[in-house]
C-alpha positions as CSV (number, residue, x, y, z in Angstrom):
1,M,0.1,0.3,0.0
2,M,0.9,3.6,-0.6
3,N,1.1,5.5,2.6
4,D,2.3,8.8,0.9
5,F,-0.4,10.6,-1.4
6,S,2.3,12.8,-2.3
7,E,4.7,9.4,-4.4
8,T,1.1,8.7,-5.9
9,L,0.8,12.2,-7.3
10,D,4.5,11.9,-8.5
11,Y,3.9,8.7,-10.5
12,L,1.1,10.3,-12.3
13,Y,2.8,13.2,-13.0
14,A,5.4,11.2,-14.4
15,L,2.8,8.8,-16.5
16,K,1.1,12.1,-17.5
17,N,4.2,13.7,-18.5
18,R,5.3,11.5,-21.1
19,G,2.0,12.3,-23.3
20,S,-1.0,10.7,-24.7
21,K,-0.5,8.1,-27.3
22,Y,-3.5,7.6,-29.0
23,G,-4.6,3.8,-30.0
24,I,-6.0,0.8,-27.6
25,D,-3.9,-1.8,-28.3
26,R,-1.7,-0.6,-25.0
27,M,-5.4,-1.1,-23.0
28,R,-6.3,-4.4,-24.3
29,L,-3.1,-6.3,-23.1
30,L,-3.7,-3.9,-20.0
31,V,-7.1,-5.4,-19.1
32,E,-6.5,-8.4,-20.3
33,A,-3.6,-8.6,-17.5
34,L,-6.1,-7.3,-14.8
35,E,-8.1,-10.5,-16.2
36,H,-10.9,-8.1,-17.5
37,P,-12.7,-6.1,-14.9
38,E,-14.4,-4.2,-17.4
39,R,-16.3,-7.5,-18.4
40,A,-18.0,-7.5,-14.8
41,F,-20.4,-5.3,-15.1
42,P,-23.1,-3.5,-17.9
43,V,-22.2,-0.9,-19.3
44,I,-23.5,2.3,-21.5
45,H,-20.9,3.8,-23.9
46,V,-21.2,7.5,-25.4
47,A,-19.0,8.6,-27.8
48,G,-20.3,12.1,-29.4
49,T,-18.5,15.6,-29.6
50,N,-21.1,17.3,-27.4
51,G,-23.0,16.3,-25.0
52,K,-21.5,13.2,-23.8
53,G,-21.2,14.0,-20.0
54,S,-23.8,15.7,-19.5
55,I,-26.0,12.3,-20.8
56,C,-24.0,9.7,-18.4
57,A,-24.9,12.2,-15.9
58,M,-28.4,12.5,-16.5
59,L,-28.2,8.7,-17.0
60,E,-26.2,7.5,-13.8
61,A,-28.9,10.1,-11.8
62,L,-32.0,7.8,-13.1
63,Y,-30.5,4.9,-12.5
64,R,-29.2,5.9,-9.2
65,D,-32.4,7.6,-8.4
66,N,-34.7,4.1,-9.3
67,G,-32.3,2.2,-6.7
68,Y,-29.5,1.0,-9.1
69,K,-25.3,1.2,-7.9
70,T,-24.2,3.3,-10.4
71,G,-20.7,4.0,-11.9
72,L,-19.5,7.5,-14.0
73,F,-16.5,7.2,-15.7
74,T,-16.0,10.8,-17.3
75,S,-13.3,13.5,-18.4
76,P,-11.7,16.1,-17.7
77,H,-12.0,16.4,-13.8
78,L,-12.9,19.7,-12.9
79,I,-10.9,20.2,-9.7
80,H,-10.0,16.2,-7.9
81,L,-8.9,13.5,-10.9
82,G,-11.6,11.4,-8.3
83,E,-14.0,13.0,-9.8
84,R,-13.3,10.5,-12.9
85,V,-14.5,7.7,-11.2
86,Q,-17.5,7.6,-9.3
87,V,-19.8,5.1,-7.4
88,N,-23.1,6.2,-6.6
89,R,-22.1,9.7,-7.2
90,Q,-18.9,9.3,-4.8
91,M,-15.6,10.0,-6.1
92,L,-12.6,7.8,-5.9
93,T,-10.4,9.6,-2.7
94,N,-7.1,10.1,-2.0
95,P,-6.4,7.0,-0.4
96,E,-8.2,4.8,-3.5
97,I,-6.4,6.4,-5.6
98,A,-3.6,5.5,-4.0
99,D,-4.5,1.7,-3.9
100,Y,-5.0,1.4,-7.2
101,T,-1.9,3.3,-8.1
102,E,0.0,0.5,-6.0
103,Q,-1.8,-2.1,-7.6
104,L,-1.6,-1.0,-11.2
105,K,2.2,0.0,-11.1
106,P,3.6,-4.1,-11.2
107,V,1.0,-4.8,-14.3
108,A,2.0,-1.3,-15.9
109,A,6.3,-2.0,-15.5
110,E,5.5,-5.8,-16.4
111,L,3.8,-4.4,-20.2
112,G,6.3,-1.8,-20.3
113,R,9.4,-3.6,-20.1
114,D,10.5,-4.8,-23.4
115,D,9.1,-1.7,-25.1
116,Q,8.1,1.7,-23.2
117,D,5.5,2.1,-26.1
118,L,3.3,-0.6,-24.2
119,H,3.3,1.0,-20.8
120,P,-0.1,2.3,-20.6
121,T,-0.7,6.3,-20.3
122,F,-2.1,8.2,-18.0
123,F,-5.3,8.2,-19.3
124,E,-5.2,4.7,-19.7
125,F,-4.3,4.0,-15.7
126,V,-6.9,6.3,-15.0
127,T,-9.7,4.1,-17.1
128,A,-8.2,0.7,-16.0
129,M,-8.8,2.1,-12.3
130,A,-12.7,2.7,-13.3
131,F,-12.8,-0.4,-14.5
132,L,-11.0,-2.0,-11.3
133,R,-13.7,0.4,-8.9
134,F,-16.8,-0.5,-11.0
135,A,-15.6,-4.2,-10.9
136,N,-15.3,-4.3,-7.2
137,E,-18.0,-2.4,-6.0
138,R,-20.2,-4.8,-8.1
139,V,-22.1,-1.7,-9.8
140,D,-25.4,-2.6,-11.7
141,I,-24.8,-0.4,-14.2
142,A,-21.7,1.6,-15.3
143,C,-22.2,4.8,-17.7
144,I,-19.1,5.5,-19.4
145,E,-18.0,8.8,-21.6
146,T,-14.8,8.4,-24.5
147,G,-12.1,10.8,-23.4
148,L,-11.3,11.5,-27.1
149,G,-13.2,10.0,-30.2
150,G,-14.3,6.3,-29.8
151,R,-12.7,3.8,-32.0
152,L,-9.4,4.0,-30.5
153,D,-10.1,5.4,-27.1
154,A,-8.7,3.4,-24.2
155,S,-12.8,3.0,-23.0
156,N,-13.3,1.0,-26.3
157,V,-12.0,-2.2,-24.6
158,V,-15.6,-2.6,-23.2
159,D,-18.4,-4.7,-24.7
160,P,-21.4,-2.5,-23.9
161,K,-25.4,-3.4,-23.7
162,L,-25.9,-0.1,-25.6
163,S,-23.7,2.8,-27.2
164,I,-25.1,6.3,-27.7
165,I,-23.6,8.4,-30.9
166,T,-24.8,12.1,-29.4
167,T,-23.5,14.6,-31.3
168,I,-21.1,14.9,-34.5
169,S,-19.2,18.5,-35.3
170,L,-15.6,19.6,-36.1
171,D,-13.3,19.4,-33.2
172,H,-10.1,17.5,-32.3
173,T,-9.3,17.7,-36.2
174,E,-6.0,17.2,-36.1
175,M,-6.6,13.5,-34.6
176,L,-9.6,12.8,-35.6
177,G,-10.1,14.2,-39.1
178,D,-11.6,17.3,-40.7
179,T,-14.5,15.9,-42.1
180,L,-18.0,15.0,-40.4
181,A,-18.1,11.3,-42.1
182,T,-14.5,11.0,-40.8
183,I,-14.7,12.1,-37.8
184,A,-18.7,10.0,-37.4
185,A,-16.4,7.2,-38.6
186,E,-14.4,7.3,-35.5
187,K,-17.0,8.0,-32.8
188,A,-19.0,4.8,-34.6
189,G,-16.1,2.7,-33.9
190,I,-17.9,2.3,-30.1
191,I,-20.7,0.3,-32.2
192,K,-20.0,-3.1,-31.4
193,P,-21.4,-6.4,-33.4
194,G,-25.3,-7.0,-32.3
195,K,-25.6,-4.8,-30.1
196,P,-27.9,-1.6,-29.6
197,V,-26.8,2.0,-31.1
198,L,-28.8,5.3,-30.1
199,M,-28.0,8.1,-32.6
200,G,-28.9,11.6,-31.7
201,R,-29.3,14.7,-34.0
202,L,-26.6,14.4,-36.4
203,P,-26.2,15.6,-39.8
204,A,-26.3,13.8,-42.7
205,E,-23.2,13.4,-43.6
206,A,-23.0,12.3,-40.2
207,E,-25.7,10.1,-39.8
208,A,-24.9,8.0,-43.3
209,V,-22.1,6.9,-41.5
210,V,-23.2,5.7,-38.6
211,R,-26.3,3.8,-40.4
212,S,-23.8,2.5,-42.1
213,V,-21.4,0.8,-39.8
214,A,-24.9,0.0,-37.6
215,A,-25.4,-2.3,-40.5
216,E,-22.4,-3.3,-41.2
217,R,-22.2,-4.9,-37.5
218,G,-25.8,-6.0,-37.3
219,C,-26.7,-3.3,-34.7
220,R,-30.6,-2.7,-33.7
221,L,-30.5,1.4,-34.6
222,Y,-32.7,3.6,-32.2
223,E,-33.2,7.3,-33.2
224,L,-33.9,10.0,-31.0
225,A,-35.9,11.3,-34.0
226,E,-38.6,8.5,-33.5
227,R,-39.3,8.4,-29.8
228,F,-39.0,12.8,-30.3
229,P,-39.7,14.1,-33.0
230,D,-39.9,17.7,-31.7
231,A,-38.4,19.7,-29.3
232,N,-42.2,19.9,-27.2
233,A,-42.2,16.4,-26.2
234,L,-38.7,16.6,-24.9
235,P,-38.5,15.9,-20.8
236,Q,-37.2,18.6,-19.1
237,T,-34.0,18.5,-16.8
238,N,-33.0,21.2,-14.6
239,L,-29.5,21.5,-16.6
240,E,-30.3,24.6,-18.1
241,G,-30.2,25.3,-22.4
242,D,-32.3,24.0,-25.0
243,F,-29.7,21.4,-26.3
244,Q,-29.8,19.9,-22.5
245,R,-33.3,18.7,-23.8
246,W,-32.2,16.9,-26.2
247,N,-29.5,15.4,-24.3
248,A,-32.4,14.4,-21.6
249,G,-34.2,13.1,-24.3
250,L,-31.5,10.5,-25.2
251,A,-31.1,9.4,-22.2
252,V,-34.4,8.7,-21.2
253,Y,-35.0,6.7,-24.7
254,A,-32.0,4.5,-23.3
255,T,-33.1,3.5,-20.4
256,E,-36.3,2.4,-22.4
257,I,-34.0,0.8,-24.7
258,L,-32.5,-1.3,-21.8
259,A,-36.1,-1.2,-19.9
260,E,-35.9,-5.3,-19.9
261,R,-32.5,-5.5,-17.9
262,L,-33.3,-2.5,-15.9
263,P,-36.3,-1.0,-15.4
264,L,-37.2,2.3,-14.4
265,E,-40.1,4.0,-12.3
266,S,-39.3,7.4,-12.6
267,T,-38.0,10.1,-14.3
268,A,-38.0,12.5,-11.7
269,A,-34.4,12.7,-10.8
270,L,-33.6,14.9,-14.4
271,G,-34.8,17.6,-12.3
272,K,-31.8,17.3,-10.2
273,V,-29.1,15.9,-12.0
274,D,-25.3,17.3,-10.8
275,W,-23.0,18.3,-13.3
276,A,-21.4,21.4,-12.9
277,G,-19.9,23.9,-15.3
278,R,-22.1,23.9,-17.7
279,W,-24.8,27.1,-17.5
280,Q,-24.2,26.4,-13.7
281,R,-24.9,29.3,-11.7
282,L,-23.0,30.3,-8.6
283,E,-23.3,33.7,-6.3
284,I,-20.2,35.2,-5.6
285,D,-19.2,38.4,-3.7
286,G,-22.8,39.8,-4.5
287,R,-22.4,38.9,-8.1
288,Q,-24.4,36.2,-10.0
289,L,-21.5,33.7,-11.5
290,I,-22.6,31.6,-14.4
291,L,-20.0,29.0,-15.1
292,D,-20.0,27.2,-18.4
293,A,-17.6,25.0,-20.3
294,S,-17.9,26.0,-24.4
295,H,-15.1,25.0,-26.7
296,N,-16.1,23.6,-30.2
297,P,-18.3,25.5,-33.0
298,E,-21.2,23.0,-32.1
299,G,-20.8,24.3,-28.4
300,V,-20.5,27.9,-28.9
301,R,-23.6,27.8,-31.3
302,E,-25.8,26.8,-27.9
303,L,-23.7,29.2,-25.6
304,A,-24.7,31.7,-28.3
305,K,-28.7,30.9,-27.9
306,N,-27.9,31.1,-23.9
307,L,-26.1,34.5,-23.8
308,D,-28.7,35.8,-26.1
309,K,-31.7,34.1,-23.8
310,L,-29.8,35.8,-20.3
311,A,-28.8,39.2,-21.8
312,A,-33.2,38.8,-22.6
313,E,-34.1,38.3,-19.4
314,E,-32.3,41.0,-17.2
315,G,-32.5,44.0,-20.5
316,R,-28.1,44.0,-20.3
317,P,-25.4,41.8,-21.8
318,P,-23.4,39.6,-18.9
319,I,-20.1,40.4,-18.1
320,I,-18.2,38.1,-19.6
321,I,-14.6,36.3,-18.6
322,M,-13.3,33.8,-21.4
323,G,-10.1,31.8,-22.2
324,T,-9.7,28.9,-24.4
325,L,-7.1,26.3,-25.6
326,G,-6.1,26.7,-29.5
327,E,-6.0,29.5,-32.1
328,D,-9.2,28.1,-33.8
329,R,-11.3,27.5,-31.0
330,A,-10.7,30.9,-29.6
331,R,-11.9,32.3,-33.0
332,S,-15.1,30.5,-33.2
333,L,-15.8,31.2,-29.2
334,M,-14.3,35.2,-29.7
335,A,-17.1,35.6,-32.7
336,V,-20.0,34.3,-30.5
337,V,-18.1,36.7,-27.3
338,E,-16.9,39.6,-28.9
339,P,-21.1,40.7,-29.3
340,R,-22.7,40.1,-26.3
341,A,-20.3,41.4,-23.8
342,G,-21.0,44.0,-21.6
343,G,-17.5,44.2,-20.2
344,L,-14.6,41.5,-21.9
345,Y,-12.1,39.9,-19.7
346,L,-9.2,37.7,-21.4
347,V,-7.3,35.2,-19.0
348,A,-5.2,32.1,-20.1
349,P,-6.0,28.6,-18.4
350,Q,-3.0,27.1,-16.3
351,Q,-2.8,24.4,-19.2
352,E,0.3,23.9,-21.8
353,R,-1.6,24.4,-25.0
354,A,-3.7,27.6,-23.3
355,T,-4.3,30.4,-26.2
356,P,-2.7,33.7,-25.4
357,T,-4.7,36.5,-24.2
358,A,-2.7,38.3,-26.8
359,F,-3.5,36.2,-29.1
360,L,-7.5,36.5,-28.0
361,K,-7.2,40.3,-28.5
362,S,-6.4,40.3,-31.7
363,C,-9.3,38.6,-32.6
364,L,-11.7,41.5,-31.0
365,D,-12.3,44.7,-32.7
366,R,-13.4,46.8,-29.3
367,D,-11.5,46.2,-26.1
368,A,-11.1,43.4,-23.0
369,V,-9.2,43.0,-20.5
370,E,-5.8,40.8,-20.4
371,T,-5.5,39.9,-16.9
372,E,-5.1,36.4,-14.8
373,V,-7.4,34.5,-12.9
374,D,-6.0,35.2,-9.3
375,A,-6.6,38.9,-10.1
376,I,-10.2,37.9,-10.9
377,F,-10.8,35.5,-7.7
378,P,-7.9,36.8,-5.1
379,E,-9.6,35.1,-2.5
380,P,-12.4,32.6,-1.8
381,G,-15.6,34.4,-1.9
382,R,-14.2,37.6,-3.6
383,C,-14.9,39.0,-6.8
384,T,-13.2,41.7,-8.6
385,V,-15.1,42.1,-11.7
386,G,-18.0,44.2,-11.5
387,K,-19.9,45.0,-9.0
388,P,-22.9,43.5,-6.8
389,D,-25.9,42.8,-8.7
390,D,-24.0,42.0,-12.1
391,T,-24.2,38.9,-13.4
392,I,-20.4,37.5,-14.7
393,V,-20.6,34.4,-17.3
394,L,-17.0,32.9,-16.6
395,T,-17.0,30.8,-20.3
396,G,-14.3,28.3,-23.1
397,S,-11.9,25.8,-21.6
398,I,-13.3,23.7,-18.7
399,Y,-9.8,23.2,-17.5
400,L,-10.5,27.3,-16.6
401,I,-13.6,26.4,-15.4
402,G,-12.1,24.4,-13.1
403,E,-9.3,26.2,-12.0
404,V,-11.6,28.9,-11.4
405,M,-13.8,26.3,-9.1
406,E,-10.9,25.8,-7.3
407,R,-10.2,29.2,-6.3
408,I,-13.6,30.0,-5.1
409,Q,-13.8,27.1,-3.0
410,G,-10.0,27.7,-1.9
411,T,-9.5,24.3,-2.9
412,D,-6.0,22.9,-3.2
413,S,-6.3,19.9,-4.5
414,K,-2.7,19.4,-6.4
415,D,-4.2,16.9,-8.7
416,G,-6.6,19.4,-9.9
417,S,-5.1,21.1,-13.5
418,K,-1.9,20.6,-13.0
419,L,-2.9,16.5,-13.1
420,Q,-5.0,17.0,-16.9
421,D,-4.5,14.4,-20.0
422,R,-2.0,15.8,-22.7
423,V,-3.7,15.3,-25.6
């Protein structure tokens, strides 16, 4: 057993700093060496450009509220690494992370003994922790989100009871391809022979690919539009934004598809889904603070709708704080934020891929303040931007959202922004 969590962190930091290696062969070797813990529980596997985490959170809430023991695997985390691996929404504790690390280290070392390229990556290591915990806890159902893509994602060693493809749009094009069809093919890589597939609202080009893969693998294909033909028919949820109701529709339809094995008596849990950083409203220093992770073009379109609705409700545009990763993402985000901000503050997340504030400013035709997160939130409960009764929207990278949550909560997580995947 590893008694000092700092030793665990040192090991995980070193693992993270080796970088990510896209591919699934190492993960297959790892779960085989662990005697396949991922086969010990039923899985709903979720891929897509947007909505993966929200749908997993909704599914988890629905099943837990109906008395099932749930596993939830998502990424990245906001503050603590253990957020990624939850059982009945109880995250993995630091001592548990240390114990699982101690269990996995010799297995990983043996796999990489003759070829370091076969040593599991940081993300594969954490995915294995999830599988081990869910097996040990004997969960009734595990809701598992892909990390990147689908076909070659570490989570794709599972054999799911249901695969869900949420949405398809352009994101991570350097890894997944630069057309909707190629991205759809990567996401559809989670479809397993003979297992049912649920498809959200996809562009025609992407839908054709998913249909083809499902037919080729002999899978029953369910479509969200069959169950919910228009927005009026969709279930309600406490998560704000029109797109969250479509996500709720996918979650409800998924439970209906699996009802013979895991029947539900109620969908009331959709009214109390806990999913931080997605148009999440907080109060700080007399101000309303809305945290919303929006970084790709599809997410940014939804952000525009929410900002327009907010300005209409309040009769004035909000103050916006934003920061992101990557210049393409920055351009699409700035195009939405610039005309909708009463005041605009630019920050850089504490990530090596963070977009410099000078670049963000170069995308603008208006004034903006270049600053730092710790200048805006100097201590827990304090905010130096705006004045009491103002509304502030913080948007962009999910890493930035986590960094701000850490500051306003006064949490020194040690495993927060410094222990994220290098993709």
